[in-house]
N, C-alpha and C positions, 0 to 999 in steps of 0.2 A: 485699547481694542478698536476704537472709532475713528483712530486718524490714520493716515498714510505713514508708511513706516518708512524712516532712513536709513540709511546703511551705518551713521554715526552711531546711534545708540540703539542695541537689541532690544531694551526695555520700551521704547518708544511706541505709544498706542496702547501698550497693557493699563489696565486700571490698578491704583496703588492697592497694596494691601487691606487697607482701612476699606476701600471701595467694595473690594473682594468679600470682605467678610460683612458688609453690611448686605451685599446681594445673596449670598450663599448661608451664612449663619442666621442674618436677621429672621425674627419672628414676621411667618407669613398667614395673615387670618384666613380664616375661612371664607371660600369664595362666595358662599351664599349670603354674606352679609355686605354692607356699604364699604366698611373699612377693608374688606377684603377684594372686593371687585375695584376699588381703586388700587390697590397695592398691585394687582396683575394689571391694570391698564397702564400701571405708570411704569413698572418694572419688567414687562415683557419687552423683548428685544433690546435689553440693553447689553446684555453678554453676548457680542458678535465674535465670530474667529477673530483669532490674533493674526498679526500680519503673518506672512512668509520669510522664515530667514535661514540662513546658510547654516550648516553643522558648524562650522567654524564661530559662528555667533551665538550659537545653542551652547556650545562649551563654554563661553565666557559667562552666561548666565548663572547666578546663586542659583543654588538647588532648589529654592522655595519659589523664584520664581519660574525655574524649569517646570515646576506642577502646575503654576498659572497657566503657562504656555500650551502645555500639551492636555493634560488629565482635564483640567478645565472647559477648556477648547471643545475637545472631543464628546465630553457629557452633555453639552450644550448647544447641540447643531441647531442654528436657526428654523424657524417652520418656512418651508418651501412653497411657492404657489405650485401648485398641481393642476390637471384639469377638475379633479372632483373639488379641490379648495376653492377654486376660481369660480365654478359654478355656485356653491353655497356662497360665497362673497357677492355676487354679482346678484343674487335672487334676493338676497336679505337687503343689501342697498339700493335696488329697484324698490321694493315694496316699502323701506323705511322713508325714501325720498318721497314716493307719492303719498304715504299715509300723512306724512307731518306738514303737507301742504294741503291735504283736504279740509274742507271747513263745512260742507253741506251734509255730508255721508254720515248717517248717524253710526255706523259700525264700520271697524277698519278690519280690511281683510288680512289674515294671518299668514303664519309660514309653518310648514313643518318638515323637518331636516330628520330622514332616516337612514341608518346604518347599522351595520354589524359590529361585533367588538373588534376593537385596534384599528378600526376605519378612520380614525381621525376627525369624528362628528364633534364633540365637545372643543376641541381644539379649533376647526374651521369656525364655530359659530361664535366661540368666544371673540377669536380674533376680528372677524367680522364685526362683531357689537364693541370693542373696544376703539375699531376704525371710527366707526360711526359717532361714537361718544367723542372721541376727539374733534371730529369735524363740527359736530355739533354744538361743543363748546367755545369752539374757535368763532363759529358763526354768531354766538350771542356773547363773546367777550367773557366766557365763564361764568355767566349771571343767568338765573331763571326768569325769563319772560315773563312769567306768570305768578312771580313771587308778590306776596301781598305787601304793602309799604310799610316800613319800620319793621320787618321780620326778615330771619336770616336762617330760612330752613335750608336744610341740605339739598342740593340739586343733582339729581341722580337721574340722567337721561335713560338709564340701562338697569333693569335690575334681573338679579342671576338668582333662580331659586330652583331647588332639588324637588321633583314631586314626592311628597310623604311615602313611604310604605305602608299600604293598606289605607289609603288615603280619604279622609271625609272632606264635604267642604268645610268644616271650622279647621282642620288639621292645614287646608290648603290657604287658608285667611291667616292663621298664625303662622305660617313658613314666611309669606309674603310681609307681614308685619314684622316679623324677627330680622328681616333683612336690615332694616332701619333701628333696629333694637327699640322697638315702640312698644311701650306697657300695654298688657293685655290683661282685662278684667276675667278671673275665672268664670264669673257668673255672666259674662256677656253670650247674650244669643245670638245666632246665626245672622239675621238680619243688622243686628248692632255691628258684628264683626265686617259683614259686606261692607256696609255703610262707614266702618273705619279704615277699611282698605282702599276704598275710593277715594277717601278724602285724602291718605296718604301719598296715593299715588296722582293725584291732581296738586297737592301741595309741594311735593318733589318734583315735578316737571317730568315725572318719566314717560318715555316714549316708546320704549321698546322693553317687554316682560317675557324675558327667556326662561322658560318652564323646562329643565332637564329632566331626563328618564322619565316621560309620560308613557312610556309603553308601560310602565309599573300598573297603568289603570286596566282592569278588565271589565268587560262591559257586563259580564254575568253578574257583577255584585251591584246591588242597587245604590251604595255609598259613592262608588267610581263613576255610574251613570250622572249622579248629582252632581260631581266633581267636572265632569265634562260640562255640562248646563252651565256650571259656574264659571268654566273657563269663557264659555261664549258670549255669558254676560259683560265679563270684563273686557269685550271687543266693541263695547259702545262707551267706554270711558275715555276714547281718544288715545288709545294703547295697542300698539302692533305685539300680538302675541307670537311667540318664537317657540317652538314645541320642539324636542328634541329626543330620539328614543331609537332602540332597536326593534327592527321589524315593524314599522309602524303600521303597514297594511295589513299584515299578520295578525296585530292586537285586537284587531274588532273596532279599534277606533274609526277609520273609515270605512266599515264593513270590510268584506274579504275582497279586496282589490285586487286587481289582473293587468297585468302590463302588456300593453299594444304594442306589437314591434313595429307595426305600420305608422301609428301616430306618434310613438314614442311618447306615451302617457298612459298614466294609472286609470285605469276603468272602473268604475262601481257599477255590481249588477245593481238591478232594482230589488228592492226589499219588499216583498209583499206583504210580509206581518204587519207593518206600520204604515198603512196609507188612510190618510184622511181626505174626505171628497175627491177621491182619486189623484191626489196628488202626494209623491213622496216625499218624505221628510229628510230635506237634505242640506240641513242647516249647517253641521261640519264639514263635509265634503265641499261644499259651495262657498264656505268661508276661507278655506286655506288652500294654500298651494303646495303640492307635495314633493319633495326632491329627494333623491335615493342617491348615497353616496355610494359610488362601486370601489372596489379594488382596481388596481392597474392589470388590464388585460396586455394580452402579448399575442397577437393575433393578426392584425394589420399594419402595415408600416407605420403607420401615424400612431397606433397604440404603442408600438416597440420604440419608435423616437421618444413619449413621451416619457415611458421608463427609462430609456438611457439617458436622456436629459436629467431627469431626478437624480439616478445615479450621480452622473458627472456634476451635480450641485451639491451633492454630499463628499463627493470626492475632494473638491475645491476647498470646502469648510475643515475636513480632517486635518490633523497636523500631526504626523510620522515623519520620523527623520527618513527612512526609504522609502517615501510614497514617491511615486513616480507617475505621469501622465499615462491615463488610461488605467491607473490601477484597478477601478471598479467597472470599468466601461470596454476593457479590452477583453479580446478571447472570448472563450465561453462562459465568462465570470457573470454577463447578463443573465444568459440561461440558468445559472446555477443559483443564482439568487431569487428570480421568479420561480424557480420549483421549490426553495427551500421556504419561501412565503407564502406563495400562493400570490404573490402582487398585494398584500394586505400592507398596506403603510406603516403601520404601526410596529408588525413584528419585523420587517424589513429595517426602521430605524433601530430597533432593539438587537437585533442582529447583528447590525453593523457596527453600533457602540460598544458592543460586547467584544466584538472582532477587533475593535481598537485598541482597547483595553488590553486584551490579550496579547496583542501585537507590542504593547509597549512592556508589558510584565514579561515577555519573554525576549525581549532584545531583538525581535526580527523587524520591528518597525516597519512592517507590510502587511496589507491584508490580502490573503489569494484562497484558492480554495481549500487547499489542505489544513491553514489555520482555522477557518471556519467550519469546518468539518468536528473541531474539538468544541465547538460551541453549543451548549443544549440550547432546543428552541421550543417550548413548550413542554414537553416531556423527552427524557432519555431513552431512546428507543435501542435495544441492543441489538446488533447483525443476529444474533443467534438466538433463540428460546431461553429463557433462562433455566438453569438445573433445577427438576424437581426435587423437594426436600426428600430425605430419604425416610423413609417410614420403616422402623423394625417391623420385623414379621412377628406376626402372635406366636407365643410358644406353642407347642403341639399339645393339645388336650389328650389323655388318656381315654380311649374309648371302652364304654365299658361294656362287656359281654353281657348279650343278653340271655337270660335263665332259659335253661333248656325246658321246653314244653314237654309236659307228659304226653306218654303215649296214649291216643284214644282208647278209650276202652269199648272192646268188641260187643257187637249187638248181639242180644239173646236171639238164637233162630230157633228155640223150641217149640214155638206155636206157629213156624212158617209152613204156609200149603205147598207142596212139592208137586203137586197135581197127580192123575190117575196112574201114571206111569210108576211111579216111585211107590203107589200101594201096591201094583201087582209083583214088583221085584221083593217087596218087605215078605 
């Protein structure tokens, strides 16, 4: 899949079946371990799209290799450079480049990457971290420049850890140490765990610490406030913190931040309840740069062009027998895709991958609106309201006849006074 395709051999460029089994069926360790991160860094980008071949060459391929050519390629579309992805990569590269050269600053500025679900935040951050580690290892010939003589510690320039659910300072330390599979004493105190984490980060040559799902922290919980304080303490260990999460400004980590459309920056309102000697406590917001990953917009010509360019990149990587130039970019399909996905990159990729699979299974070998209409995205919304369940009517109940009330007994009028006129006539 990595070499230029020749017209003599249609299999040229496709990895061997053994290599494909290794890439697809091989065990993939958890990403928040050293083995898992190294597996991701060394394997990401290896499955590249197969070369374009003619239908005649396709017919000569063995059935198993036809699977490799289409199904494998269409299910592993490469990560493309988008405006959002480029912004994240540029910020992380700039911050790591500056921090790794600093010698006199006792703390290292960090980065926060915020985005909603399916916006591609983890993919962008992990890709940027893997690129940095490749460059850092190449710069130092894959050696840890701070390793002690006579030792052979694991060199891990980048550490990836998920923020624990209902985090505490101890659980965060345990997660970081778990990345290296370091032994932890159950009786260890918090200061001992913090010292062990600091020693591990130093001994393994860690330069970047990625903490995923940081938005799990809620500032109304005392433990979560302590965890945030501990993270700030890690910034003095010559390590760049890269925090990722969903809606970080709204989670309270930076207080209720607001977006200034004029300066195009997040602004934090003053916090009157926590003032010391008239100075605001601004440790978190001043130590981090926040970038918000957005979805594709479709308003200005530049935004429309970016979205269409992204569709063109996907179109070039898809392998369908009846595919043609402009399959995804021609006609009204860009507007259709924007309407179906809202410009969310994760939903767009899922819709087109499912569409490619449907195109292969149906024999259409082409993606169009009629085919994509059959793809469920999110949930299947029927055109009409579903029929209400038929509830049987309750059987009529016999109405009891109320017993007849007895006639009221007449009043005794014997002692009634009928007046003087009655006496005269009597």
